[in-house]
LUMMI-582997 format. One line per field, with one value per residue (C-alpha): y, x, z; residue number from 0; residue in one letter. Coordinates in nm, 3 decimals. Each point is the difference from the previous one (the first is absolute). Example, Ala and Ser with C-alpha at 12.3 -4.5 7.8 and 13.67 -1.06 7.14 Angstrom:
yy <- [-0.450:0.344]
xx <- [1.230:0.137]
zz <- [0.780:-0.066]
num <- [0:1]
residu <- [a:s]
This chain:
yy <- [-0.205:0.170:-0.129:-0.093:-0.209:-0.167:-0.114:-0.130:-0.349:-0.037:0.105:-0.353:-0.097:0.309:-0.080:-0.353:0.123:0.269:-0.231:-0.265:0.256:0.117:-0.353:-0.055:0.323:0.031:0.279:0.182:-0.201:-0.321:0.034:-0.329:-0.150:0.332:0.066:-0.359:0.031:0.342:-0.121:-0.308:0.205:0.254:-0.268:-0.178:0.312:0.022:0.274:-0.018:-0.055:0.079:-0.087:0.078:0.379:0.103:-0.368:-0.093:0.270:-0.087:0.199:-0.074:0.159:0.031:0.155:0.071:0.187:0.328:0.260:0.141:-0.217:0.018:-0.149:-0.104:-0.102:-0.209:-0.097:-0.361:-0.010:-0.034:0.125:-0.156:0.023:-0.280:0.013:0.018:0.030:-0.291:-0.057:-0.325:0.120:0.117:-0.045:-0.356:0.123:0.107:0.343:0.108:0.153:0.225:0.299:0.259:-0.131:-0.111:-0.316:0.225:0.194:-0.324:-0.122:0.326:0.006:-0.366:0.077:0.279:-0.222:-0.276:0.241:0.177:-0.332:-0.107:0.324:0.150:0.323:0.218:0.059:-0.011:-0.190:-0.045:-0.112:-0.159:0.049:-0.218:0.126:-0.162:0.161:0.334:-0.006:0.137:-0.188:0.209:-0.269:0.268:0.124:-0.353:-0.069:0.323:-0.091:-0.340:0.178:0.035:0.303:-0.085:-0.349:0.087:0.364:0.211:0.357:0.043:-0.203:-0.003:-0.139:0.003:-0.079:-0.087:0.265:-0.092:0.365:0.097:-0.098:-0.326:0.035:0.355:0.072:0.264:0.163:0.298:0.126:0.044:-0.171:-0.258:-0.212:0.102:-0.116:-0.279:-0.005:-0.204:0.080:-0.176:0.194:-0.186:0.213:-0.127:0.087:-0.174:-0.266:0.014:-0.131:0.137:0.123:0.199:0.179:0.272:-0.250:-0.066:0.179:-0.108:-0.062:-0.038:0.349:0.140:-0.190:0.124:0.359:-0.072:-0.136:0.312:0.228:-0.178:0.060:0.371:-0.026:0.002:0.249:0.253:-0.069:-0.083:0.271:-0.020:-0.003:-0.318:-0.352:-0.237:-0.273:-0.138:-0.307:-0.192:-0.349:-0.202:0.063:-0.288:0.011:-0.209:-0.355:0.016:0.223:0.105:0.068:0.317:-0.134:0.118:0.059:0.106:-0.040:0.213:-0.083:0.173:0.165:0.342:0.108:0.304:0.101:0.222:-0.109:0.313:-0.072:-0.365:0.096:0.254:-0.259:-0.235:0.277:0.138:-0.337:-0.096:0.341:0.004:-0.356:0.061:0.329:-0.145:-0.294:0.228:0.213:-0.311:-0.156:-0.274:-0.069:-0.087:-0.278:0.125:-0.179:0.162:-0.194:0.173:-0.258:0.145:0.342:0.190:-0.129:0.285:-0.018:0.156:0.266:-0.144:-0.357:0.120:0.184:-0.315:-0.205:0.260:0.015:-0.380:-0.035:0.272:-0.159:-0.338:0.096:0.353:0.319:-0.006:-0.324:0.147:0.206:0.208:0.146:-0.283:0.097:-0.164:-0.261:-0.014:-0.373:-0.119:-0.210:-0.143:0.072:0.328:-0.163:-0.084:0.360:0.119:-0.227:0.062:0.250:-0.128:0.026:-0.177:0.029:-0.130:-0.210:0.046:-0.322:0.153:-0.134:-0.234:-0.377:-0.053:0.197:0.198:0.201:-0.100:-0.189:-0.111:-0.364:-0.012:0.155:-0.165:0.135:0.115:-0.238:0.222:0.238:-0.267:0.067:0.375:-0.030:-0.243:0.224:0.299:-0.189:-0.104:0.350:0.148:-0.235:0.049:0.378:0.040:-0.264:0.010:-0.277]
xx <- [2.323:-0.261:-0.078:-0.352:0.147:0.238:-0.303:-0.203:0.159:-0.170:-0.342:-0.136:0.121:-0.160:-0.328:0.010:0.068:-0.266:-0.271:0.087:-0.044:-0.324:-0.139:0.081:-0.099:0.054:-0.132:0.152:0.248:-0.096:0.253:0.171:0.016:0.098:0.281:0.124:0.031:0.166:0.250:0.084:0.062:0.218:0.207:0.047:0.164:0.246:-0.183:0.002:-0.357:-0.166:-0.363:-0.253:-0.006:-0.363:-0.094:0.042:0.242:0.312:0.325:0.263:0.343:0.254:0.334:0.294:0.224:0.012:-0.241:-0.350:-0.297:-0.331:-0.338:-0.234:-0.349:-0.278:-0.328:-0.121:-0.362:-0.325:-0.353:-0.327:-0.164:-0.148:0.169:-0.218:0.276:0.003:0.375:0.194:0.180:-0.314:-0.017:-0.037:-0.111:-0.366:-0.048:0.362:0.189:0.290:-0.216:0.269:0.299:0.215:0.070:0.164:0.191:0.154:0.087:0.175:0.208:0.090:0.112:0.222:0.138:0.093:0.169:0.195:0.105:0.137:0.175:0.094:0.077:-0.032:0.183:-0.193:-0.298:-0.348:-0.287:-0.284:-0.299:-0.304:-0.270:-0.324:-0.335:0.010:-0.378:-0.154:0.221:0.322:0.254:0.266:-0.042:0.015:0.325:0.148:-0.112:0.163:0.332:0.008:0.229:0.195:0.093:0.018:0.109:-0.051:0.094:-0.321:-0.302:-0.203:-0.337:-0.216:-0.359:-0.156:-0.247:-0.263:-0.107:0.341:0.121:0.188:0.369:-0.020:0.144:-0.157:0.180:-0.042:0.156:-0.212:-0.335:-0.088:-0.261:-0.247:-0.028:-0.250:-0.226:-0.314:-0.296:-0.302:-0.295:-0.286:-0.311:-0.188:-0.371:-0.310:-0.176:-0.374:-0.273:0.040:-0.361:0.071:0.333:-0.093:0.041:0.364:0.317:0.070:0.378:-0.034:-0.141:0.272:0.277:-0.124:0.029:0.353:0.102:-0.138:0.176:0.334:-0.005:0.019:0.314:0.243:-0.206:-0.047:0.252:0.321:0.206:-0.081:0.376:0.037:-0.111:-0.216:-0.258:-0.266:-0.187:-0.272:0.031:-0.233:-0.346:-0.148:-0.331:-0.307:-0.108:-0.358:-0.266:-0.214:0.251:0.199:0.326:0.189:0.325:0.145:0.368:0.205:0.349:0.236:0.335:0.156:0.306:0.227:0.354:0.090:-0.001:-0.190:-0.283:-0.002:-0.045:-0.269:-0.201:-0.006:-0.115:-0.271:-0.149:-0.040:-0.135:-0.261:-0.109:-0.035:-0.182:-0.258:-0.057:-0.042:-0.256:-0.206:0.030:0.233:0.364:0.310:0.253:0.305:0.318:0.269:0.311:0.299:0.141:0.259:0.165:0.037:0.270:0.251:0.295:0.334:0.139:0.346:-0.118:-0.284:0.250:0.214:-0.302:-0.098:0.352:0.036:-0.340:0.084:0.335:-0.172:-0.305:0.059:-0.124:-0.315:-0.104:0.026:-0.273:0.203:-0.299:-0.250:-0.313:-0.029:-0.265:-0.254:0.069:0.227:0.313:0.180:0.337:-0.065:0.141:0.326:0.030:-0.045:0.287:0.239:0.026:-0.132:-0.240:-0.318:-0.088:-0.258:0.057:-0.265:-0.161:-0.263:-0.351:0.049:0.015:-0.280:0.185:-0.268:-0.006:0.171:-0.213:-0.233:-0.112:0.113:0.344:0.312:0.354:0.143:0.292:0.151:0.138:0.185:0.340:-0.047:-0.066:0.288:0.230:-0.090:0.111:0.326:0.069:-0.068:0.250:0.268:-0.045:0.007:0.270:0.240:0.258]
zz <- [-2.390:0.216:0.347:-0.113:-0.283:0.248:0.201:-0.296:0.011:0.341:-0.129:-0.040:0.347:0.154:-0.176:0.140:0.355:-0.025:-0.130:0.257:0.279:-0.163:-0.011:0.368:0.180:0.374:0.219:0.298:0.207:-0.180:-0.285:0.087:-0.350:-0.155:0.247:-0.033:-0.377:0.023:0.262:-0.206:-0.314:0.181:0.170:-0.331:-0.141:0.288:0.187:0.380:0.119:0.331:0.072:0.270:0.036:0.005:0.019:-0.366:-0.117:-0.201:-0.008:-0.263:0.055:-0.280:0.096:-0.232:0.244:0.186:-0.125:0.044:0.087:-0.186:0.087:-0.281:0.106:-0.159:0.168:-0.017:0.118:-0.193:0.069:0.115:-0.344:-0.211:-0.341:-0.313:-0.263:-0.244:-0.019:0.022:0.312:0.183:0.375:0.121:0.343:0.012:0.150:-0.037:-0.290:-0.093:-0.092:0.079:-0.193:0.291:-0.201:-0.261:0.264:0.130:-0.350:-0.093:0.318:-0.049:-0.355:0.127:0.278:-0.243:-0.240:0.275:0.151:-0.338:-0.098:0.341:-0.182:0.310:0.326:0.324:0.140:-0.145:0.224:-0.194:0.230:-0.068:0.234:0.117:0.077:-0.183:-0.038:0.320:0.248:0.007:-0.078:-0.054:0.356:0.137:-0.187:0.138:0.353:-0.052:-0.063:-0.379:-0.021:0.315:-0.116:-0.370:-0.012:-0.312:-0.085:-0.201:-0.104:-0.322:-0.106:-0.309:-0.093:-0.332:-0.118:-0.263:-0.031:-0.146:-0.349:-0.029:0.081:0.137:0.346:0.224:0.293:0.231:0.322:0.310:0.062:-0.266:0.182:0.270:0.358:0.066:0.305:0.067:0.221:0.145:0.139:0.170:0.047:0.305:-0.005:0.130:-0.201:-0.072:-0.226:-0.354:0.016:0.317:-0.053:0.247:0.284:-0.082:-0.108:-0.357:-0.036:-0.378:-0.038:0.228:-0.179:-0.338:0.126:0.120:-0.343:-0.168:0.247:-0.038:-0.375:0.078:0.213:-0.293:-0.200:0.281:0.278:-0.188:-0.170:-0.375:-0.069:0.206:-0.094:0.203:-0.057:0.233:-0.127:0.184:-0.145:0.226:0.150:0.200:0.186:0.063:-0.074:-0.123:-0.161:0.293:0.277:0.065:0.140:0.307:-0.186:-0.334:-0.085:-0.239:-0.118:-0.237:-0.064:0.032:-0.197:-0.019:-0.088:0.295:0.365:0.105:-0.242:0.106:0.365:-0.082:-0.195:0.298:0.234:-0.231:-0.091:0.364:0.104:-0.278:0.077:0.370:-0.054:-0.238:0.234:0.300:-0.183:-0.077:0.345:-0.126:0.090:-0.199:0.058:-0.190:-0.110:-0.213:-0.104:-0.155:-0.242:-0.243:-0.006:-0.326:-0.234:-0.028:-0.238:0.091:-0.233:-0.070:-0.055:-0.223:-0.217:-0.012:-0.111:-0.262:-0.144:-0.011:-0.170:-0.254:-0.083:-0.032:-0.206:-0.126:0.164:-0.212:0.174:0.350:0.166:0.245:0.188:-0.013:0.196:0.342:0.070:0.284:0.020:0.281:0.035:0.301:-0.164:0.184:0.315:-0.177:-0.123:0.358:0.107:-0.293:-0.285:-0.329:-0.289:-0.109:-0.368:-0.245:-0.310:-0.268:-0.120:-0.231:-0.045:-0.294:-0.011:0.251:0.268:0.188:0.319:0.323:0.253:-0.280:-0.025:-0.365:0.059:-0.143:0.004:-0.334:-0.055:-0.269:0.264:0.199:-0.166:0.050:0.372:0.049:-0.205:0.217:0.311:-0.168:-0.130:0.344:0.165:-0.264:0.009:0.377:0.060:-0.298:-0.009]
num <- [0:1:2:3:4:5:6:7:8:9:10:11:12:13:14:15:16:17:18:19:20:21:22:23:24:25:26:27:28:29:30:31:32:33:34:35:36:37:38:39:40:41:42:43:44:45:46:47:48:49:50:51:52:53:54:55:56:57:58:59:60:61:62:63:64:65:66:67:68:69:70:71:72:73:74:75:76:77:78:79:80:81:82:83:84:85:86:87:88:89:90:91:92:93:94:95:96:97:98:99:100:101:102:103:104:105:106:107:108:109:110:111:112:113:114:115:116:117:118:119:120:121:122:123:124:125:126:127:128:129:130:131:132:133:134:135:136:137:138:139:140:141:142:143:144:145:146:147:148:149:150:151:152:153:154:155:156:157:158:159:160:161:162:163:164:165:166:167:168:169:170:171:172:173:174:175:176:177:178:179:180:181:182:183:184:185:186:187:188:189:190:191:192:193:194:195:196:197:198:199:200:201:202:203:204:205:206:207:208:209:210:211:212:213:214:215:216:217:218:219:220:221:222:223:224:225:226:227:228:229:230:231:232:233:234:235:236:237:238:239:240:241:242:243:244:245:246:247:248:249:250:251:252:253:254:255:256:257:258:259:260:261:262:263:264:265:266:267:268:269:270:271:272:273:274:275:276:277:278:279:280:281:282:283:284:285:286:287:288:289:290:291:292:293:294:295:296:297:298:299:300:301:302:303:304:305:306:307:308:309:310:311:312:313:314:315:316:317:318:319:320:321:322:323:324:325:326:327:328:329:330:331:332:333:334:335:336:337:338:339:340:341:342:343:344:345:346:347:348:349:350:351:352:353:354:355:356:357:358:359:360:361:362:363:364:365:366:367:368:369:370:371:372:373:374:375:376:377:378:379:380:381:382:383:384:385:386]
residu <- [m:s:t:v:d:r:l:r:p:l:h:d:a:m:i:e:w:r:r:d:f:h:a:h:p:e:t:a:y:e:e:h:r:t:s:e:r:i:a:t:l:l:a:g:w:g:i:e:v:h:r:g:l:g:g:t:g:v:i:g:s:l:c:t:g:d:g:p:s:l:g:l:r:a:d:m:d:a:l:h:i:h:e:v:a:e:v:a:h:r:s:r:t:p:g:k:m:h:a:c:g:h:d:g:h:c:a:m:l:l:g:a:a:r:h:l:a:e:t:r:d:f:r:g:t:v:r:f:i:f:q:p:a:e:e:n:e:a:g:a:l:r:m:i:e:d:g:l:f:d:r:f:p:v:d:s:v:y:g:l:h:n:w:p:d:a:p:e:g:v:i:g:v:r:a:g:p:v:m:a:s:f:d:v:f:e:a:v:v:v:g:r:g:a:h:a:a:m:p:h:l:g:i:d:p:i:h:v:a:a:q:i:v:a:a:w:q:g:v:v:a:r:a:v:d:p:l:e:s:a:v:v:s:v:t:q:f:h:a:g:d:t:w:n:v:i:p:d:r:a:m:l:r:g:t:a:r:a:f:r:a:e:v:r:g:d:l:e:h:r:l:r:r:l:g:e:g:i:c:a:a:a:g:a:s:l:d:w:t:y:d:r:r:y:p:a:t:v:n:h:a:r:e:t:e:v:a:r:r:v:a:a:d:l:l:g:a:e:r:v:i:a:e:m:p:p:s:m:g:s:e:d:f:a:f:m:l:q:a:r:p:g:c:y:l:r:l:g:t:g:n:g:g:g:n:c:l:l:h:n:a:a:y:d:f:n:d:r:v:l:p:i:g:a:a:y:w:v:a:l:v:e:s:e:m:p:a]
């Protein structure tokens, strides 16, 4: 019997857990109900539970004797999005929803934990890491700072993410960078307000800010090596309060992303220099804030090969994309990969059954892949820690 078939008896339970989490979404560091349910389930299966790392994080430890130690991570938090999907398990919390599939990630890891607790067909220690605040707030880093790998040591750590762009049930892996760094910036152009009919008497921050936006769009096209990857996106432009007044200030906010640290640093420098130069030429000034949030997510070679081999044995080589293209999205699992060797892969969920793009108000996790994700975790443990 295949590992996927061994997990199918838990499919209904995983669906119930997943839809319960979906109906009760909780955002960064507020995952109290979610962590309570996860901790209760783990303890009920005889898994040692520790709570509190990263505020609401949950660690389940399952030990069967001397041997390697493996960390398996799922993220618990939802997003600040108002759900529009008409499903029975839709969010009951206005303005919050599981639009990124973290509900599915938790359900798959719970399925694996229950199966491994029942069979114990491995030798070593598994750490089931349920992490808060992946979205924007670096819950992985906070867990590490709280002593995650000191108090619960692992030889390697693994993560996965559902991927609607890939066919259902396909696993994608690659060594090296798989997700970009994530930085945010805020630029406030300070001009001089005036009557809208007399712009020559002021310094129009809107006009200056518009020039800055246009100039920034050329940074990647003309200042970054074409063989490298980077993205600069201005996502907010705020200025003024009425029709006939040129305001004193205009604010720009956005993100910058890259795979290599050198490119990341160059983006920060060039964005600021361009902004300050354009402001100076217009007689304005720039208040600049740049916040480095997440580093690039970089897979380790050995652990990536382990993940690829386990996935191929589980699903067949034809269902594994060994060099899946990297994404310019970001992931705070990057901090765990800086602390321990490991691999982060993607599990295809397809686009059928109402399952649309991540971070979309109509998104819903594809429950058909739950046994596949859980089986991957089980196969990874049994392969790396044979009894």
